[in-house]
Backbone of each chain as ProteinMPNN parsed JSONL, in Angstrom:
{"seq_chain_A": "MKTHQFHDLKLNDSEAFNVIITEKMMADFCLISGDNNPLHVDEAYAIENGFENRVVYGLLVSSFYSRLVGRHLPGKHALLHGIDIAFKKPVYVGDCLTVYGEITHLNAAYQQIEVQATITNQENLVVSKAKIKVGLHG", "coords_chain_A": {"N_chain_A": [[13.984, -6.05, -15.977], [10.705, -4.824, -15.675], [8.857, -2.482, -17.7], [6.407, -1.212, -17.454], [3.938, 1.202, -18.291], [1.39, 3.411, -16.948], [-0.904, 3.199, -18.583], [-0.611, 0.697, -19.664], [-1.414, -1.093, -17.808], [-3.811, -3.154, -16.043], [-6.737, -4.085, -14.104], [-6.239, -6.838, -11.895], [-3.882, -7.668, -13.09], [-0.84, -9.435, -12.638], [2.211, -10.403, -10.93], [5.022, -12.486, -10.09], [7.722, -13.824, -8.124], [10.503, -15.873, -6.999], [12.461, -16.321, -4.033], [15.283, -17.199, -2.08], [16.043, -17.248, 1.335], [19.068, -16.261, 2.718], [22.049, -16.825, 4.782], [23.805, -14.72, 4.424], [22.115, -12.626, 3.686], [20.829, -12.198, 6.13], [22.992, -11.4, 7.735], [23.819, -9.095, 6.387], [21.516, -7.531, 6.63], [21.408, -7.196, 9.37], [23.677, -5.674, 9.745], [23.051, -3.354, 8.263], [20.668, -2.423, 9.479], [21.262, -2.401, 12.169], [19.977, -3.886, 14.031], [20.335, -6.118, 16.375], [18.855, -7.891, 17.836], [18.389, -10.749, 19.924], [16.6, -12.677, 19.014], [16.95, -12.725, 16.319], [19.646, -13.191, 15.949], [20.664, -15.1, 17.655], [20.665, -18.394, 17.9], [20.128, -20.32, 19.94], [18.724, -18.813, 21.82], [16.457, -18.102, 20.301], [15.282, -20.616, 19.889], [14.769, -21.371, 22.516], [12.718, -19.68, 22.988], [10.604, -20.638, 21.631], [10.729, -20.817, 18.856], [11.659, -22.281, 15.669], [14.192, -21.747, 14.844], [16.629, -19.095, 14.41], [14.81, -16.137, 13.848], [13.927, -14.721, 10.803], [14.364, -11.319, 9.945], [11.478, -9.317, 9.933], [11.323, -7.053, 8.342], [13.288, -7.544, 6.526], [12.194, -9.621, 5.037], [10.046, -8.137, 4.097], [11.343, -6.409, 2.432], [11.303, -7.484, -0.039], [8.945, -6.715, -1.129], [9.586, -4.279, -2.091], [11.255, -4.992, -4.229], [9.317, -6.273, -5.738], [7.601, -4.19, -6.662], [9.446, -2.401, -7.722], [10.837, -3.761, -9.695], [9.082, -5.444, -11.033], [6.162, -4.977, -10.905], [4.93, -2.006, -11.079], [7.482, -1.899, -12.187], [10.175, -0.272, -13.783], [9.068, 2.38, -13.766], [8.065, 2.843, -11.262], [7.039, 4.441, -8.221], [7.142, 4.22, -4.927], [4.4, 4.753, -2.857], [3.162, 4.061, -0.466], [2.763, 1.539, 2.1], [1.127, -1.115, 3.671], [1.738, -3.535, 5.978], [1.453, -6.891, 7.097], [2.629, -9.327, 9.318], [2.559, -12.758, 9.226], [3.532, -15.362, 9.759], [6.53, -16.884, 11.138], [9.702, -16.595, 9.44], [12.471, -18.465, 8.238], [16.066, -18.883, 7.875], [17.022, -20.174, 4.76], [14.516, -20.724, 3.892], [12.329, -20.885, 1.094], [10.84, -18.422, -0.587], [7.848, -17.233, -2.105], [6.982, -14.434, -3.806], [4.215, -12.554, -4.469], [2.165, -10.429, -6.388], [-0.787, -8.523, -7.09], [-2.763, -6.378, -9.066], [-5.185, -4.367, -7.605], [-6.562, -2.042, -7.692], [-6.866, 0.846, -9.76], [-5.957, 4.179, -10.12], [-6.683, 6.627, -12.219], [-6.513, 9.414, -12.302], [-4.333, 10.228, -10.733], [-2.47, 8.436, -11.528], [-1.935, 6.117, -9.977], [-1.458, 2.882, -8.627], [-2.9, 0.142, -6.798], [-1.604, -2.587, -5.117], [-2.22, -5.805, -4.112], [-0.426, -7.864, -2.115], [1.263, -10.945, -1.415], [3.393, -13.053, 0.524], [4.57, -16.241, 0.401], [5.699, -19.324, 1.9], [7.791, -22.258, 1.325], [6.086, -24.241, 2.031], [3.72, -23.386, 1.221], [2.478, -21.641, 2.931], [1.159, -18.577, 4.042], [3.297, -16.033, 4.852], [3.498, -13.34, 5.006], [1.553, -10.419, 4.339], [0.568, -7.709, 2.234], [-0.62, -4.414, 1.48], [-0.07, -2.388, -1.136], [0.714, 0.844, -2.301], [1.378, 2.382, -5.273], [2.822, 4.836, -7.244], [3.092, 5.899, -10.681], [5.656, 7.134, -12.69], [7.124, 9.235, -15.235]], "CA_chain_A": [[13.074, -5.133, -15.298], [9.536, -4.45, -16.482], [8.785, -1.031, -17.952], [4.988, -0.88, -17.632], [3.39, 2.535, -18.04], [0.066, 3.279, -16.344], [-1.913, 2.77, -19.559], [-0.406, -0.726, -19.982], [-1.838, -1.936, -16.691], [-5.251, -3.326, -15.83], [-7.115, -4.79, -12.885], [-5.87, -8.255, -11.77], [-2.539, -7.986, -13.594], [-0.074, -9.978, -11.517], [3.599, -10.796, -11.122], [5.539, -13.276, -8.97], [9.101, -14.314, -8.223], [10.93, -16.649, -5.842], [13.728, -15.92, -3.42], [15.697, -18.03, -0.937], [16.672, -16.445, 2.38], [20.416, -16.774, 2.996], [22.759, -16.293, 5.951], [24.388, -13.427, 4.062], [21.05, -11.623, 3.774], [20.624, -11.895, 7.549], [24.153, -10.642, 8.223], [23.78, -7.772, 5.761], [20.414, -6.744, 7.196], [21.812, -6.857, 10.736], [24.641, -4.584, 9.613], [22.375, -2.146, 7.776], [19.646, -1.926, 10.411], [21.77, -2.324, 13.534], [19.08, -4.655, 14.899], [20.959, -7.395, 16.762], [17.986, -8.578, 18.794], [18.785, -12.162, 19.935], [15.666, -13.505, 18.235], [17.457, -12.775, 14.948], [21.083, -13.514, 15.836], [21.061, -16.124, 18.629], [19.847, -19.588, 17.629], [19.67, -20.933, 21.203], [17.694, -17.92, 22.394], [15.246, -18.213, 19.489], [14.669, -21.923, 20.153], [14.236, -21.302, 23.881], [11.497, -18.853, 22.977], [9.516, -21.303, 20.913], [10.863, -20.802, 17.404], [12.454, -23.397, 15.137], [15.562, -21.268, 14.677], [16.613, -17.629, 14.377], [13.71, -15.614, 13.03], [14.351, -13.735, 9.807], [13.795, -9.987, 10.164], [10.256, -9.062, 9.165], [11.553, -6.025, 7.321], [14.075, -8.166, 5.449], [11.185, -10.28, 4.188], [9.251, -7.081, 3.454], [12.133, -5.712, 1.408], [10.978, -8.051, -1.354], [7.861, -5.92, -1.709], [10.265, -3.225, -2.858], [11.642, -5.602, -5.515], [8.092, -6.556, -6.498], [7.121, -3.008, -7.386], [10.534, -1.721, -8.412], [11.33, -4.527, -10.845], [8.068, -6.267, -11.693], [4.795, -4.46, -11.005], [5.039, -1.911, -12.537], [8.857, -1.94, -12.683], [11.032, 0.92, -13.874], [8.4, 3.659, -13.533], [7.424, 2.814, -9.946], [7.429, 5.284, -7.09], [6.366, 3.676, -3.817], [3.677, 5.776, -2.094], [2.849, 3.599, 0.882], [2.626, 0.087, 2.206], [0.64, -1.668, 4.937], [2.274, -4.896, 6.015], [1.143, -7.754, 8.244], [3.46, -10.522, 9.401], [1.648, -13.851, 9.585], [4.256, -16.507, 10.309], [7.976, -16.652, 11.106], [10.496, -17.048, 8.293], [13.785, -18.929, 8.68], [17.106, -18.956, 6.848], [16.849, -21.345, 3.9], [13.146, -20.766, 3.348], [12.131, -20.43, -0.286], [9.635, -17.593, -0.55], [7.24, -16.761, -3.355], [6.43, -13.087, -3.649], [3.166, -12.427, -5.49], [1.399, -9.189, -6.31], [-1.879, -8.403, -8.061], [-3.351, -5.039, -9.047], [-6.568, -4.404, -7.121], [-7.207, -0.752, -7.975], [-6.079, 1.799, -10.56], [-6.464, 5.545, -10.075], [-6.177, 7.271, -13.433], [-6.239, 10.836, -12.078], [-2.977, 10.395, -10.203], [-1.649, 7.321, -12.021], [-1.517, 5.296, -8.842], [-2.058, 1.557, -8.569], [-2.809, -0.571, -5.536], [-1.207, -3.977, -5.326], [-2.367, -6.709, -2.965], [0.726, -8.758, -2.234], [1.466, -11.972, -0.395], [4.622, -13.837, 0.468], [4.323, -17.587, 0.926], [6.927, -20.117, 2.002], [7.845, -23.497, 0.531], [4.936, -25.076, 2.421], [2.555, -22.646, 0.725], [1.872, -20.886, 4.034], [1.352, -17.133, 3.9], [4.118, -15.5, 5.941], [3.318, -11.893, 5.055], [0.622, -9.83, 3.372], [0.75, -6.259, 2.161], [-1.343, -3.59, 0.511], [0.978, -1.467, -1.59], [0.278, 1.918, -3.189], [2.518, 2.724, -6.125], [2.615, 5.786, -8.327], [3.921, 5.682, -11.867], [6.223, 8.393, -13.191], [7.847, 9.144, -16.51]], "C_chain_A": [[11.928, -4.748, -16.23], [9.477, -2.92, -16.615], [7.339, -0.595, -18.184], [4.724, 0.603, -17.39], [1.974, 2.344, -17.503], [-0.946, 2.706, -17.339], [-1.742, 1.301, -19.992], [-1.092, -1.642, -18.978], [-3.352, -2.027, -16.59], [-5.486, -4.126, -14.552], [-6.735, -6.273, -12.993], [-4.573, -8.634, -12.469], [-1.694, -8.45, -12.414], [1.356, -10.331, -11.93], [4.02, -11.621, -9.909], [7.003, -13.615, -9.218], [9.444, -15.07, -6.939], [12.259, -16.124, -5.314], [14.011, -16.843, -2.241], [16.441, -17.147, 0.062], [18.017, -17.072, 2.757], [20.984, -16.165, 4.284], [23.318, -14.905, 5.641], [23.335, -12.309, 4.129], [20.838, -11.205, 5.228], [21.761, -11.031, 8.093], [24.135, -9.218, 7.666], [22.686, -6.913, 6.387], [20.737, -6.314, 8.624], [22.762, -5.662, 10.709], [23.941, -3.28, 9.236], [21.456, -1.56, 8.845], [20.19, -1.686, 11.817], [20.912, -3.087, 14.521], [19.724, -6.014, 15.191], [20.168, -8.08, 17.869], [18.285, -10.077, 18.742], [17.836, -13.084, 19.164], [16.172, -13.694, 16.805], [18.893, -13.29, 14.849], [21.519, -14.668, 16.732], [20.132, -17.335, 18.501], [19.277, -20.186, 18.92], [18.541, -20.107, 21.823], [16.375, -18.065, 21.633], [14.519, -19.523, 19.784], [14.051, -21.95, 21.555], [12.893, -20.562, 23.92], [10.44, -19.376, 22.001], [9.602, -21.292, 19.398], [11.76, -21.942, 16.945], [13.93, -23.034, 15.064], [15.527, -19.744, 14.764], [15.519, -17.155, 13.427], [14.268, -14.563, 12.07], [13.641, -12.411, 10.084], [12.544, -9.792, 9.295], [10.478, -8.042, 8.06], [12.509, -6.502, 6.233], [13.128, -8.873, 4.483], [10.403, -9.223, 3.407], [10.025, -6.352, 2.368], [11.827, -6.261, 0.014], [9.724, -7.414, -1.965], [8.443, -4.772, -2.536], [10.688, -3.774, -4.224], [10.409, -5.851, -6.386], [7.652, -5.34, -7.31], [8.222, -2.376, -8.228], [11.038, -2.435, -9.652], [10.215, -5.182, -11.658], [6.733, -5.564, -11.947], [4.685, -3.088, -10.356], [6.465, -1.974, -13.086], [9.493, -0.557, -12.701], [10.343, 2.214, -13.447], [7.732, 3.758, -12.163], [7.96, 3.885, -9.014], [6.535, 4.856, -5.927], [5.719, 4.801, -3.003], [3.411, 5.329, -0.661], [2.634, 2.103, 0.904], [2.148, -0.279, 3.606], [1.0, -3.139, 4.962], [1.77, -5.632, 7.252], [2.045, -8.975, 8.177], [2.606, -11.661, 9.948], [2.348, -15.026, 10.255], [5.757, -16.224, 10.254], [8.618, -17.234, 9.84], [11.881, -17.407, 8.82], [14.772, -18.933, 7.517], [16.934, -20.263, 6.068], [15.45, -21.462, 3.325], [13.137, -20.236, 1.917], [10.782, -19.706, -0.339], [9.159, -17.271, -1.959], [6.558, -15.436, -3.081], [5.466, -12.862, -4.812], [2.426, -11.102, -5.3], [0.373, -9.117, -7.421], [-2.498, -7.014, -7.935], [-4.822, -5.138, -8.647], [-7.29, -3.078, -7.339], [-6.271, 0.096, -8.825], [-6.734, 3.164, -10.458], [-5.85, 6.331, -11.225], [-5.773, 8.715, -13.179], [-4.808, 11.066, -11.625], [-2.038, 9.259, -10.603], [-1.048, 6.527, -10.859], [-2.199, 3.938, -8.93], [-1.971, 1.036, -7.133], [-2.544, -2.034, -5.845], [-1.433, -4.745, -4.028], [-1.287, -7.765, -3.107], [0.747, -9.778, -1.112], [2.845, -12.588, -0.578], [4.321, -15.175, 1.129], [5.644, -18.348, 0.991], [6.801, -21.417, 1.203], [6.728, -24.47, 0.903], [3.614, -24.42, 2.028], [1.796, -21.931, 1.843], [2.174, -19.404, 3.836], [2.139, -16.62, 5.108], [3.962, -13.99, 6.072], [2.315, -11.467, 3.995], [0.85, -8.322, 3.364], [-0.202, -5.635, 1.166], [-0.403, -2.45, 0.139], [0.369, -0.431, -2.527], [1.494, 2.405, -3.954], [2.103, 3.74, -7.172], [3.488, 5.414, -9.509], [4.385, 7.033, -12.388], [6.842, 8.148, -14.561], [6.999, 8.692, -17.672]], "O_chain_A": [[12.132, -4.399, -17.393], [9.975, -2.18, -15.767], [7.073, 0.281, -19.006], [5.212, 1.187, -16.423], [1.418, 1.249, -17.588], [-1.746, 1.838, -16.989], [-2.638, 0.734, -20.617], [-1.324, -2.819, -19.255], [-4.078, -1.116, -16.99], [-4.578, -4.748, -14.001], [-6.891, -6.886, -14.05], [-4.191, -9.803, -12.45], [-1.82, -7.917, -11.312], [1.658, -10.527, -13.107], [3.45, -11.477, -8.828], [7.461, -13.685, -10.358], [8.765, -14.926, -5.922], [13.065, -15.56, -6.054], [13.104, -17.221, -1.499], [17.347, -16.399, -0.306], [18.093, -18.259, 3.075], [20.492, -15.162, 4.8], [23.305, -14.02, 6.496], [23.623, -11.196, 4.57], [20.686, -10.021, 5.528], [21.529, -10.061, 8.816], [24.403, -8.257, 8.387], [22.886, -5.726, 6.646], [20.388, -5.21, 9.042], [22.667, -4.758, 11.538], [24.21, -2.231, 9.821], [21.462, -0.353, 9.088], [19.652, -0.871, 12.567], [21.096, -2.951, 15.731], [19.67, -6.933, 14.373], [20.733, -8.759, 18.726], [18.424, -10.636, 17.654], [18.241, -14.156, 18.715], [15.865, -14.695, 16.158], [19.313, -13.768, 13.795], [22.635, -15.167, 16.585], [18.979, -17.306, 18.933], [18.094, -20.518, 18.987], [17.538, -20.648, 22.288], [15.307, -18.14, 22.24], [13.295, -19.546, 19.915], [12.958, -22.481, 21.755], [12.056, -20.808, 24.788], [9.519, -18.661, 21.606], [8.663, -21.708, 18.719], [12.526, -22.499, 17.731], [14.803, -23.89, 15.201], [14.51, -19.167, 15.148], [15.334, -17.707, 12.343], [14.981, -13.645, 12.473], [12.456, -12.391, 10.417], [12.551, -10.064, 8.095], [9.899, -8.147, 6.978], [12.542, -5.934, 5.142], [13.249, -8.738, 3.266], [10.132, -9.386, 2.217], [9.428, -5.744, 1.48], [12.061, -5.589, -0.99], [9.469, -7.553, -3.162], [7.868, -4.355, -3.541], [10.507, -3.115, -5.247], [10.445, -5.668, -7.603], [7.365, -5.451, -8.502], [7.961, -1.874, -9.321], [11.597, -1.812, -10.554], [10.39, -5.445, -12.848], [6.234, -5.559, -13.072], [4.371, -3.011, -9.168], [6.658, -2.089, -14.296], [9.361, 0.219, -11.755], [10.977, 3.066, -12.824], [6.923, 4.656, -11.93], [9.151, 4.197, -9.007], [5.328, 5.098, -5.937], [6.411, 5.697, -2.518], [3.436, 6.149, 0.258], [2.36, 1.479, -0.121], [2.698, 0.191, 4.603], [0.614, -3.899, 4.074], [1.674, -5.047, 8.331], [2.209, -9.584, 7.119], [2.002, -11.535, 11.013], [1.823, -15.615, 11.2], [6.213, -15.429, 9.432], [8.145, -18.214, 9.265], [12.404, -16.753, 9.723], [14.387, -18.98, 6.348], [16.725, -21.323, 6.657], [15.224, -22.215, 2.377], [13.834, -19.279, 1.58], [9.727, -20.314, -0.156], [9.955, -17.068, -2.876], [5.672, -15.336, -2.233], [5.843, -12.965, -5.98], [2.107, -10.714, -4.176], [0.608, -9.577, -8.538], [-2.73, -6.531, -6.826], [-5.6, -5.877, -9.251], [-8.509, -3.006, -7.184], [-5.053, 0.076, -8.645], [-7.937, 3.295, -10.685], [-4.663, 6.657, -11.213], [-4.804, 9.2, -13.765], [-4.148, 11.998, -12.086], [-0.935, 9.142, -10.069], [0.16, 6.303, -10.779], [-3.379, 3.851, -9.268], [-1.097, 1.431, -6.361], [-3.175, -2.632, -6.717], [-0.904, -4.38, -2.978], [-1.238, -8.48, -4.108], [0.303, -9.504, 0.002], [3.385, -12.636, -1.683], [3.873, -15.23, 2.274], [6.581, -18.062, 0.246], [5.816, -21.632, 0.497], [6.459, -25.419, 0.166], [2.539, -24.847, 2.45], [0.606, -21.649, 1.707], [3.298, -19.025, 3.506], [1.697, -16.759, 6.249], [4.257, -13.422, 7.124], [2.228, -12.053, 2.916], [1.272, -7.739, 4.362], [-0.548, -6.234, 0.148], [0.002, -1.655, 0.987], [-0.393, -0.771, -3.432], [2.505, 2.79, -3.366], [1.138, 3.525, -7.905], [4.488, 4.711, -9.367], [3.591, 7.966, -12.511], [7.052, 7.01, -14.978], [7.497, 8.579, -18.792]]}, "seq_chain_B": "MNRNNIFEKVQQIFRDVFDNQKLTIVDSSTAESIDDWDSLNHINLIVGIEKEFDIKFSLNEVTALKDVGEMINLINHKVQIA", "coords_chain_B": {"N_chain_B": [[-29.25, 8.151, -2.667], [-28.553, 10.99, -0.769], [-27.148, 14.384, -0.543], [-26.354, 14.781, 2.115], [-25.98, 12.163, 3.051], [-23.83, 11.439, 1.478], [-21.954, 13.282, 2.376], [-21.536, 12.406, 5.023], [-20.354, 9.899, 4.585], [-18.038, 10.69, 3.264], [-16.83, 12.173, 5.253], [-16.106, 10.114, 7.008], [-14.233, 8.81, 5.436], [-12.235, 10.779, 5.325], [-11.544, 10.73, 8.052], [-10.479, 8.169, 8.291], [-8.328, 8.25, 6.463], [-6.723, 10.303, 7.522], [-6.273, 9.251, 9.927], [-7.654, 10.009, 12.246], [-10.193, 9.98, 14.282], [-11.729, 11.972, 15.283], [-11.791, 14.021, 13.556], [-13.405, 16.653, 11.923], [-15.091, 17.678, 9.095], [-16.02, 20.471, 7.03], [-17.959, 22.237, 4.541], [-16.288, 24.282, 3.689], [-13.748, 23.392, 4.218], [-10.279, 22.975, 3.512], [-7.081, 22.036, 2.052], [-5.388, 23.65, 3.438], [-6.592, 23.992, 5.856], [-6.683, 21.592, 7.149], [-4.618, 19.551, 8.973], [-1.793, 17.761, 7.762], [-2.785, 17.282, 5.233], [-1.47, 16.483, 2.637], [0.15, 15.874, -0.578], [0.238, 13.093, -0.955], [-1.667, 12.142, 0.869], [-3.832, 13.367, -0.272], [-4.145, 11.913, -2.641], [-4.778, 9.49, -1.436], [-7.259, 10.163, -0.335], [-8.802, 10.642, -2.666], [-8.689, 8.124, -3.902], [-9.922, 6.603, -1.913], [-12.494, 7.7, -1.967], [-13.269, 7.107, -4.595], [-13.427, 4.322, -4.414], [-15.383, 3.966, -2.396], [-17.712, 5.078, -3.508], [-17.831, 3.974, -5.956], [-16.982, 5.315, -8.288], [-15.224, 7.296, -10.803], [-12.594, 9.669, -11.094], [-11.345, 12.333, -13.15], [-8.118, 13.801, -13.811], [-8.355, 16.537, -14.34], [-10.81, 17.129, -13.142], [-10.314, 16.699, -10.369], [-8.247, 18.462, -9.829], [-9.439, 20.871, -10.136], [-11.004, 21.302, -7.951], [-11.946, 23.334, -5.206], [-12.545, 23.264, -2.516], [-13.825, 21.203, 0.209], [-16.597, 21.228, -0.035], [-17.035, 21.563, -2.805], [-15.959, 19.193, -3.62], [-17.776, 17.347, -2.507], [-20.046, 18.088, -3.932], [-19.269, 17.355, -6.531], [-19.005, 14.584, -6.239], [-21.656, 13.987, -5.595], [-22.912, 14.688, -7.999], [-21.748, 12.782, -9.74], [-22.618, 10.4, -8.596], [-25.363, 10.614, -8.927], [-25.67, 10.474, -11.703], [-24.746, 8.029, -12.275]], "CA_chain_B": [[-28.313, 8.744, -1.717], [-28.573, 12.452, -0.882], [-25.869, 15.042, -0.265], [-25.979, 14.547, 3.513], [-25.426, 10.803, 3.142], [-22.498, 11.484, 0.855], [-21.083, 14.04, 3.285], [-21.172, 11.55, 6.161], [-19.407, 8.876, 4.12], [-16.766, 11.362, 2.965], [-16.206, 12.49, 6.545], [-15.459, 8.908, 7.534], [-13.031, 8.577, 4.617], [-11.227, 11.713, 5.853], [-11.083, 10.254, 9.367], [-9.628, 6.992, 8.081], [-7.082, 8.636, 5.773], [-5.879, 11.107, 8.41], [-6.137, 8.485, 11.164], [-8.156, 10.877, 13.321], [-11.634, 9.727, 14.318], [-12.426, 13.184, 15.737], [-11.705, 15.028, 12.496], [-14.69, 17.105, 11.398], [-14.945, 18.498, 7.897], [-17.142, 21.324, 6.629], [-17.862, 22.532, 3.109], [-15.189, 25.213, 3.395], [-12.449, 22.794, 4.561], [-9.304, 22.875, 2.417], [-5.791, 21.459, 2.45], [-4.748, 24.564, 4.384], [-7.247, 23.96, 7.172], [-6.586, 20.251, 7.746], [-3.219, 19.133, 9.122], [-1.326, 16.555, 7.064], [-3.403, 17.108, 3.913], [-0.406, 16.659, 1.654], [-0.18, 15.308, -1.893], [-0.026, 11.648, -0.857], [-2.971, 11.951, 1.507], [-4.857, 13.769, -1.243], [-4.373, 10.735, -3.495], [-5.49, 8.513, -0.606], [-8.655, 10.591, -0.255], [-9.46, 10.436, -3.955], [-8.845, 6.68, -4.1], [-10.935, 6.158, -0.954], [-13.81, 8.139, -2.458], [-13.579, 6.304, -5.79], [-13.831, 2.97, -3.994], [-16.615, 4.018, -1.612], [-18.883, 5.427, -4.32], [-17.699, 3.28, -7.247], [-16.917, 6.336, -9.337], [-13.86, 7.631, -11.223], [-12.325, 11.082, -11.328], [-10.246, 12.685, -14.045], [-7.189, 14.729, -13.169], [-8.923, 17.885, -14.452], [-11.872, 17.283, -12.14], [-9.823, 16.801, -8.989], [-7.399, 19.644, -9.645], [-10.301, 22.068, -10.155], [-11.748, 21.416, -6.691], [-11.406, 24.395, -4.347], [-12.742, 22.911, -1.107], [-14.572, 19.961, 0.429], [-17.958, 21.399, -0.559], [-17.008, 21.274, -4.239], [-15.709, 17.747, -3.735], [-19.046, 16.682, -2.224], [-20.936, 18.361, -5.069], [-18.824, 16.539, -7.669], [-19.396, 13.197, -5.936], [-23.123, 13.94, -5.713], [-23.222, 14.691, -9.428], [-21.355, 11.506, -10.357], [-23.475, 9.335, -8.059], [-26.706, 10.757, -9.499], [-25.707, 10.093, -13.124], [-24.222, 6.651, -12.423]], "C_chain_B": [[-28.32, 10.274, -1.885], [-27.23, 13.044, -0.447], [-25.41, 14.807, 1.172], [-25.38, 13.157, 3.717], [-24.001, 10.777, 2.604], [-21.508, 12.176, 1.792], [-20.61, 13.162, 4.445], [-20.158, 10.485, 5.761], [-18.035, 9.498, 3.84], [-16.059, 11.741, 4.27], [-15.49, 11.273, 7.126], [-14.197, 8.572, 6.737], [-11.9, 9.506, 5.075], [-10.659, 11.195, 7.178], [-10.156, 9.052, 9.225], [-8.284, 7.382, 7.473], [-6.146, 9.394, 6.714], [-5.715, 10.467, 9.785], [-6.528, 9.33, 12.376], [-9.678, 10.776, 13.337], [-12.422, 10.924, 14.849], [-12.438, 14.272, 14.673], [-13.106, 15.365, 11.966], [-14.444, 18.006, 10.196], [-16.194, 19.359, 7.725], [-16.942, 21.658, 5.158], [-16.656, 23.4, 2.773], [-13.808, 24.651, 3.754], [-11.573, 22.69, 3.319], [-8.029, 22.217, 2.942], [-5.075, 22.352, 3.462], [-5.338, 24.43, 5.78], [-7.18, 22.592, 7.846], [-5.118, 19.819, 7.757], [-2.962, 17.849, 8.329], [-2.015, 16.305, 5.723], [-2.34, 17.443, 2.859], [-0.777, 15.909, 0.374], [-0.494, 13.811, -1.807], [-1.37, 11.382, -0.19], [-4.108, 12.388, 0.586], [-5.183, 12.602, -2.177], [-5.15, 9.678, -2.714], [-6.971, 8.864, -0.477], [-9.402, 10.276, -1.554], [-9.696, 8.941, -4.205], [-9.918, 6.127, -3.16], [-12.337, 6.509, -1.417], [-14.212, 7.329, -3.694], [-14.088, 4.914, -5.397], [-15.191, 2.99, -3.293], [-17.844, 4.2, -2.5], [-18.868, 4.77, -5.7], [-17.783, 4.277, -8.411], [-15.453, 6.559, -9.709], [-13.749, 9.133, -11.438], [-11.264, 11.224, -12.415], [-9.339, 13.653, -13.303], [-7.735, 16.151, -13.215], [-9.992, 18.126, -13.392], [-11.289, 17.511, -10.751], [-8.937, 18.025, -8.78], [-8.224, 20.932, -9.63], [-11.021, 22.282, -8.826], [-11.109, 22.449, -5.766], [-11.561, 24.077, -2.859], [-13.568, 21.628, -1.015], [-15.985, 20.053, -0.149], [-18.017, 21.085, -2.051], [-16.758, 19.784, -4.486], [-17.014, 16.972, -3.537], [-20.014, 16.875, -3.407], [-20.571, 17.502, -6.282], [-19.204, 15.067, -7.462], [-20.903, 13.035, -6.133], [-23.545, 13.872, -7.174], [-22.915, 13.332, -10.053], [-22.25, 10.357, -9.88], [-24.87, 9.386, -8.715], [-26.771, 10.27, -10.947], [-25.249, 8.651, -13.348], [-25.366, 5.67, -12.683]], "O_chain_B": [[-28.122, 10.788, -2.986], [-26.312, 12.329, -0.044], [-24.216, 14.651, 1.424], [-24.407, 12.987, 4.452], [-23.1, 10.179, 3.192], [-20.38, 11.72, 1.975], [-19.433, 13.173, 4.804], [-19.219, 10.201, 6.505], [-17.001, 8.903, 4.145], [-14.837, 11.64, 4.372], [-14.393, 11.394, 7.671], [-13.209, 8.104, 7.302], [-10.752, 9.079, 5.199], [-9.448, 11.22, 7.397], [-9.168, 8.932, 9.949], [-7.234, 6.908, 7.908], [-4.936, 9.168, 6.713], [-5.109, 11.045, 10.688], [-5.828, 9.359, 13.388], [-10.364, 11.396, 12.525], [-13.653, 10.894, 14.863], [-13.033, 15.33, 14.873], [-13.881, 14.477, 11.612], [-13.685, 18.972, 10.272], [-17.275, 19.021, 8.207], [-15.88, 21.394, 4.594], [-16.071, 23.268, 1.698], [-12.804, 25.35, 3.614], [-12.044, 22.366, 2.229], [-7.923, 21.886, 4.123], [-4.256, 21.875, 4.248], [-4.669, 24.717, 6.773], [-7.581, 22.456, 9.002], [-4.467, 19.731, 6.716], [-3.822, 16.971, 8.248], [-1.85, 15.237, 5.135], [-2.324, 18.53, 2.281], [-1.88, 15.377, 0.256], [-1.383, 13.32, -2.502], [-2.123, 10.509, -0.622], [-5.212, 11.847, 0.653], [-6.349, 12.335, -2.468], [-6.063, 9.047, -3.246], [-7.832, 7.984, -0.505], [-10.496, 9.712, -1.532], [-10.767, 8.543, -4.663], [-10.725, 5.287, -3.557], [-13.262, 5.709, -1.277], [-15.365, 6.916, -3.821], [-15.048, 4.402, -5.972], [-16.046, 2.144, -3.557], [-18.879, 3.569, -2.286], [-19.771, 4.98, -6.51], [-18.541, 4.1, -9.365], [-14.55, 6.077, -9.024], [-14.687, 9.782, -11.902], [-10.403, 10.361, -12.582], [-9.731, 14.25, -12.301], [-7.601, 16.897, -12.245], [-10.065, 19.21, -12.813], [-11.72, 18.415, -10.036], [-8.881, 18.568, -7.677], [-7.751, 21.968, -9.161], [-11.592, 23.349, -8.605], [-9.895, 22.449, -5.562], [-10.79, 24.571, -2.036], [-13.957, 21.048, -2.029], [-16.506, 19.076, -0.687], [-18.944, 20.418, -2.51], [-17.279, 19.2, -5.437], [-17.322, 16.056, -4.3], [-20.703, 15.942, -3.819], [-21.449, 16.985, -6.973], [-19.664, 14.395, -8.386], [-21.363, 12.077, -6.754], [-24.426, 13.095, -7.541], [-23.726, 12.793, -10.806], [-22.594, 9.461, -10.651], [-25.47, 8.353, -9.014], [-27.785, 9.722, -11.377], [-25.347, 8.119, -14.454], [-25.13, 4.471, -12.834]]}, "name": "protein", "num_of_chains": 2, "seq": "MKTHQFHDLKLNDSEAFNVIITEKMMADFCLISGDNNPLHVDEAYAIENGFENRVVYGLLVSSFYSRLVGRHLPGKHALLHGIDIAFKKPVYVGDCLTVYGEITHLNAAYQQIEVQATITNQENLVVSKAKIKVGLHGMNRNNIFEKVQQIFRDVFDNQKLTIVDSSTAESIDDWDSLNHINLIVGIEKEFDIKFSLNEVTALKDVGEMINLINHKVQIA"}
């Protein structure tokens, strides 16, 4: 886990990591959220509705923005202030995602950074974008 | 850019931050007179103003502000010396 303090950070600093979506993640997220919409749990239904397979929960994919700020940018001293997310393309079990974030603004008065983040799949297609506001404490 | 121009731009920033396109600010507006003006929205306002006017605030400057009028005056000062 990174331990960046506000004064360590500068514009365009970036971090990235990869993650593969598993069946267990889907089952765990279904349990936690209680969202058993057939698009996420019923393969036949998802295919009938024009998707390749069950669609991974958008908020499961978005949970990696939490890892991005909580472990990487800035890491230990992060306190998430807000996040605007857009879903661009469906994600499926087995997809290998790259989560990337780059600092686009630093506010010294309140020690807040803004991170422009993207998640791309193994075909380099953007599946999600986010603008994240993170305070630094400690 | 004069004070009125700055005021109009700041009003739009308030409307965007508070997601209320009918919100009207006056010089005497404060956190007590505008719903949802909490600490996070205050940071959003300051960041929005910094980006709009390409200026930076120190913590001492922003904590000393008593109302919107003082905020506008501080922006006006920073824009003039930039």
